[in-house]
N, C-alpha and C positions, 0 to 999 in steps of 0.2 A: 351483321352487316351494318355499316354506318349510313348516315343520311348524307346525301350529296346535293350540291347546288347545281344551277343550270350550266356551270362551267366544269362540273365534275369534281370540284373541291369538296373535301369532307367538311360538314357543318358540325360544330361542337357547341355545347352550352357555354354561354359567355361571349360567343362571336358577335361582332357587329355585322349585320346583314342589311341588304337592300332587297325589298320585295317588289317585283314588277307587277303591273296590272292595268286594267282599264277602268275608268270611272264609269259607274253605272247609275249613280244617283247623287244628287247634291241637295243638302238641306238649305235652310235660309238663315239669315243673320250675318254678322260680321265675321264669324269664324265657324262656318257650317260644318256639320258632319258630312263626310263623303263616304259613299259605299264603293268599294273596289272589288273587282273580280280578277283574281290572278289566273294565269294560264294553268292548265293541268287540274283545274278544279271547277266544279259546278257551284261551289260555295263562294260566298262573298265575306268581306269583313268591313267594318265601319271604323273610321278614324276621324280625328279632328283635321280640318283642312290644313292646319299648319304642320301636320305630320307627313304631308306628301310634297313631292317635287314633280312639277309637270314640265314638259319640254316643248309644248306647242303654244303659240300665242304670246302676246305681251299685254293683254288687257289687265287693268287693275284687279287684284283679288288677294285673298289671304294666303294662298299656297305659294311656296317658293317656286317661281316660274310663272306664277300669276295667271294660270288658265285652268280654272276648276270648271270644266265643261264636260257633260256626259259624252262619252266616246273617246275622250283624250287619254293617252297613255300616261301613267304616273309611276312613281317609285316611292315606297314607304321605307324608312330606315328605323332600325331598332336593334335590341339586344336579345339573343336567343336565351330563353329561360327554361325551355323544355323541348324534348324531342320524343315523338311517338312513331314507331315504325322505322323503316329503313329505305335506302335507295333514294330516287328523286321524288317519290311520292310520300315520303315521311312527313308527318305533320309537325310543323314547328310552332311552338308557343313563343311569341315575341312581344317584348315591351317596347312600344313605340317611343322614339327618341325624344319627341317634344312633349306630348301630353302624358306619356306614361301609360296610355291605354294598352290593354292586353289583347292581342289578336292572334289568330291561327291562320297558317298558310302552308301549302306544300313546299317542301325544300327545293323542288325543281323550278319553282317560280321565284327563287331568290339567288343572290350571289353574295359570297362572303367578301366584305370590304377588307382588302389586304393592302 
């Protein structure tokens, strides 16, 4: 069985995906680390603020969307480099688009950018 994204599309190695989540912690500095919790998971991942896009607010900040605030929804984009498991709970290993950081998230918390 294959890995599926939140829209039911098959996720493959090499796909560009977006991972949805909620910001749970923000570091300090001009480009802080941001901790994100995706749905379907008790685990979090940490990325560079420039790796996320937010949709709330217009205050100045390093993320695209400019609102790096705990509790805000965000999206992280990257390339799938590994898949473990199947269905919408498969674990995806993803290389973040801007920083190149490697993160893991459930496939059901992502969607394939088509």
